[in-house]
C-alpha positions in Angstrom: 36.7 -26.1 -15.8 37.1 -22.7 -13.6 34.8 -21.3 -16.0 32.4 -24.0 -15.4 32.9 -23.9 -12.2 31.4 -20.1 -12.1 28.1 -21.3 -14.4 27.7 -23.6 -11.7 27.6 -21.5 -9.1 25.6 -19.4 -10.7 23.3 -21.2 -11.6 22.9 -23.1 -7.8 22.5 -19.0 -6.5 19.5 -18.4 -8.9 18.1 -21.7 -8.5 18.1 -20.7 -4.4 16.7 -17.3 -4.9 13.6 -18.9 -8.0 13.0 -21.1 -4.6 12.2 -17.9 -2.5 10.1 -16.3 -4.9 7.8 -18.8 -5.7 7.6 -19.2 -2.2 6.9 -15.5 -1.5 4.7 -15.9 -4.6 2.7 -18.8 -2.8 2.3 -16.6 0.3 1.1 -14.0 -1.6 -1.6 -15.5 -2.9 -3.0 -17.1 -0.1 -2.9 -13.5 1.9 -4.6 -12.3 -1.0 -7.5 -14.7 -0.6 -8.0 -14.0 3.0 -7.5 -10.3 2.2 -10.4 -10.3 -0.6 -12.5 -12.0 1.6 -12.4 -9.8 4.2 -12.6 -6.5 1.8 -15.8 -7.8 0.0 -17.1 -8.7 3.7 -16.6 -5.5 4.8 -16.5 -3.0 1.4 -20.8 -3.1 1.2 -20.4 -1.9 5.1 -18.2 1.0 4.8 -19.5 2.3 1.9 -22.8 2.8 3.7 -21.7 4.4 6.3 -20.2 7.0 3.6 -23.4 7.7 2.4 -25.2 7.8 5.8 -22.7 10.4 6.3 -23.9 12.1 3.6 -27.1 11.8 4.2 -26.6 13.4 8.0 -24.6 16.2 7.0 -26.9 17.0 4.1 -29.9 17.4 6.6 -27.8 19.6 9.3 -27.4 22.8 7.5 -25.4 24.6 9.5 -23.4 22.7 12.6 -20.4 24.4 14.7 -18.2 21.5 15.4 -14.8 21.3 15.7 -14.7 18.9 13.1 -16.5 21.2 10.4 -15.1 24.6 11.2 -11.2 25.5 11.7 -10.2 29.0 12.4 -7.5 30.0 10.4 -4.3 30.4 12.0 -2.1 31.5 9.0 1.5 30.4 9.9 0.1 28.2 12.3 -1.8 26.1 10.0 -1.2 22.4 9.8 -2.3 19.3 7.5 -1.7 15.9 8.9 -1.0 13.2 5.6 -1.5 9.5 7.3 0.6 7.6 5.1 -0.6 3.6 4.4 2.7 1.8 3.4 3.8 -1.8 4.0 5.9 -3.2 5.8 7.6 -5.1 4.2 9.5 -4.8 0.7 9.7 -6.7 -2.6 6.5 -5.2 -3.8 7.3 -3.9 -7.0 6.0 -0.3 -7.1 3.3 -0.4 -4.2 5.1 1.9 -2.1 7.1 4.1 -4.9 3.8 5.0 -6.3 2.7 6.0 -2.6 6.2 8.2 -2.4 5.5 9.9 -4.9 2.0 10.6 -4.7 2.9 12.0 -1.1 5.0 14.1 -2.1 3.0 15.6 -4.9 0.5 16.1 -1.5 3.2 17.8 0.1 3.7 20.2 -2.4 -0.3 21.5 -2.0 -0.8 22.0 1.4 0.1 23.9 4.3 3.0 23.0 6.3 2.2 19.4 6.2 2.9 16.6 9.1 3.2 12.4 8.4 1.3 10.0 10.0 3.2 6.7 9.1 1.4 2.7 8.7 4.1 0.7 7.8 7.8 0.0 8.4 9.0 1.1 4.7 7.4 4.6 4.6 9.4 5.5 7.9 12.2 4.2 6.1 12.0 6.3 3.5 10.5 9.7 4.7 12.9 9.3 7.3 15.5 10.6 5.0 12.9 13.2 3.9 12.6 17.3 4.9 8.9 16.4 6.5 8.0 16.3 9.9 7.0 12.6 11.1 4.1 12.9 14.1 3.9 9.4 14.7 4.6 5.8 13.1 2.3 3.4 13.3 3.5 -0.9 12.4 1.2 -3.8 12.5 4.2 -6.5 11.2 2.0 -7.3 8.1 -0.9 -8.6 9.6 -4.4 -8.7 8.4 -6.0 -5.0 9.7 -8.6 -5.5 12.5 -10.5 -3.1 13.4 -8.5 -2.7 17.0 -6.0 -0.9 14.3 -8.2 1.4 13.1 -9.5 2.5 16.3 -6.4 2.9 17.6 -5.0 5.2 14.7 -8.7 6.7 14.8 -8.0 8.0 18.9 -4.8 9.2 17.7 -6.0 11.0 15.1 -9.0 12.6 17.1 -7.1 13.3 20.1 -4.5 15.7 17.7 -7.1 16.8 15.9 -9.1 18.5 18.9 -6.0 19.8 20.4 -5.0 21.7 17.8 -1.5 19.9 16.7 -3.3 20.2 12.7 -6.3 21.8 10.7 -6.7 19.5 7.7 -6.3 15.2 7.3 -6.1 13.6 4.5 -4.9 9.7 4.0 -2.7 8.2 0.8 -3.3 4.3 0.4 -3.3 2.2 -2.7 -6.9 1.3 -4.0 -7.1 -1.7 -5.9 -9.2 -1.6 -8.9 -8.3 -4.7 -10.2 -5.7 -7.2 -9.5 -3.6 -5.5 -12.1 -4.8 -1.9 -11.5 -3.6 -0.9 -8.3 -3.6 3.1 -8.1 -2.7 5.7 -4.8 -5.6 7.4 -3.7 -5.6 10.8 -2.0 -9.0 11.3 0.5 -9.8 14.1 2.9 -11.1 12.9 5.9 -11.0 16.0 8.2 -12.8 18.9 8.5 -16.5 17.0 7.0 -17.3 18.4 3.7 -20.8 17.8 2.2 -19.8 18.7 -1.6 -16.7 16.5 -1.3 -18.4 13.5 -0.1 -21.1 14.4 -2.5 -18.1 14.5 -5.1 -16.8 11.0 -4.0 -20.2 9.3 -4.4 -21.5 10.7 -7.3 -17.8 9.8 -9.1 -18.5 5.9 -7.6 -22.5 5.8 -8.0 -22.4 7.6 -11.4 -25.6 9.5 -10.2 -25.7 12.9 -7.2 -27.2 11.3 -4.4 -30.5 13.1 -2.6 -30.0 16.0 0.2 -32.3 14.7 2.9 -33.2 16.7 6.2 -33.0 15.2 10.0 -34.2 16.3 13.4 -31.5 16.1 16.0 -31.8 15.1 19.6 -30.4 16.4 22.0 -28.7 18.5 19.1 -26.9 18.2 16.0 -23.3 18.9 17.9 -23.7 16.6 20.0 -24.8 13.7 17.5 -21.6 15.0 15.2 -19.0 14.6 18.3 -20.4 11.3 18.7 -20.7 10.1 14.9 -18.3 11.5 13.6 -14.9 9.4 15.4 -16.8 6.3 14.4 -16.7 7.3 10.6 -13.3 8.1 10.9 -12.6 4.6 12.1 -14.5 3.4 9.5 -12.8 5.1 6.6 -9.5 4.5 8.3 -10.2 0.7 8.7 -12.0 0.2 5.4 -8.1 2.0 3.6 -5.7 -0.3 5.7 -7.8 -3.4 4.4 -8.0 -1.9 0.8 -3.8 -0.8 1.1 -3.4 -4.6 2.2 -5.3 -6.6 -0.4 -3.1 -4.6 -3.0 -0.2 -4.8 -1.4 -0.5 -8.6 -1.7 -1.5 -8.2 -5.1 1.3 -6.2 -6.3 3.8 -8.4 -4.2 2.9 -11.9 -5.7 3.2 -10.6 -9.2 6.4 -8.7 -8.4 7.3 -12.4 -7.5 5.6 -14.2 -10.6 7.8 -11.6 -12.5 10.7 -12.5 -10.3 10.3 -16.2 -10.9 10.1 -16.0 -14.7 13.4 -14.0 -15.1 15.0 -16.2 -13.2 13.8 -18.9 -15.4 15.1 -17.4 -18.2 18.5 -16.5 -17.0 18.6 -20.0 -15.9 17.9 -21.6 -19.1 20.6 -19.5 -20.6 22.9 -20.2 -17.9 21.8 -24.2 -18.3 22.5 -23.6 -22.4 25.8 -21.6 -21.7 27.1 -24.7 -19.2 26.4 -27.1 -21.8 28.5 -25.5 -24.5 31.3 -25.0 -21.7 31.0 -29.0 -21.0 30.4 -30.3 -24.3 33.9 -27.9 -25.3 35.7 -29.7 -22.3 34.6 -33.0 -23.5 36.1 -32.6 -27.3 39.1 -31.2 -25.6 39.8 -34.1 -23.9 39.2 -36.4 -26.1 40.9 -34.6 -28.7 44.3 -34.5 -26.2 43.5 -38.4 -25.8 43.7 -38.8 -29.3 46.6 -37.1 -30.5 48.6 -38.8 -27.1 47.5 -42.1 -28.3 48.6 -40.8 -31.9 51.8 -40.2 -30.4 52.5 -43.4 -29.0 52.1 -45.7 -31.7 54.0 -43.6 -34.0 
């Protein structure tokens, strides 16, 4: 009977876990639908921003701006890495893939310092040897333009002030619901060749360079335009990472639910066997007792 009681307790615990995983699956599914609608609404707009920035950069020629050239400061050169993770766990390998990508990137740049977005990333990198400059958390809500503006204002101010000389962003790009890959992009300083390469990979052809005349000057135009461009890039990365997170969590909870159901089925068979064995033993004892009384 003690064994039977243990099996019942395990089955009860698994049923409770199964209820949680199914509920989280439904929540992630609803959030994924909202996030994908938001991504579809914004993706074309921010792709257009990137193309426009390339067109303007290619037509600007040599522009003296803090957003293009940074003096080589040797040992004082620092690289900021913006890392987008989730605020909650239970998302499969979503955050682990970002951690590996960031560790690889930190080994390839000069003096990396981290700017974290998400609680999980902060919990992980607080125990790493890398310097954490700032941490942002938006409590798992759908990203907004205000969130992107807050991060952009901080990045631009620290970059102009000289806290770091280069800015990269690491986020999860969702190619499909089953293909989620960590992606690295350099935000600052701006480089025409890098933009051309990204656009060529995305569109399958090289974009034609244009020529413009800037008034009052190219430097003033870029000083006003670059923060808007960076805000758009960060917002697009936040939205895409949010959608990828919900997709990863939905898949993880679906797998957890299937595993719980398989475990429950196995325990149910074990429970039936133990229960049947107990019934058989009791019947044998009754028959034996009746035979003894009849004699």
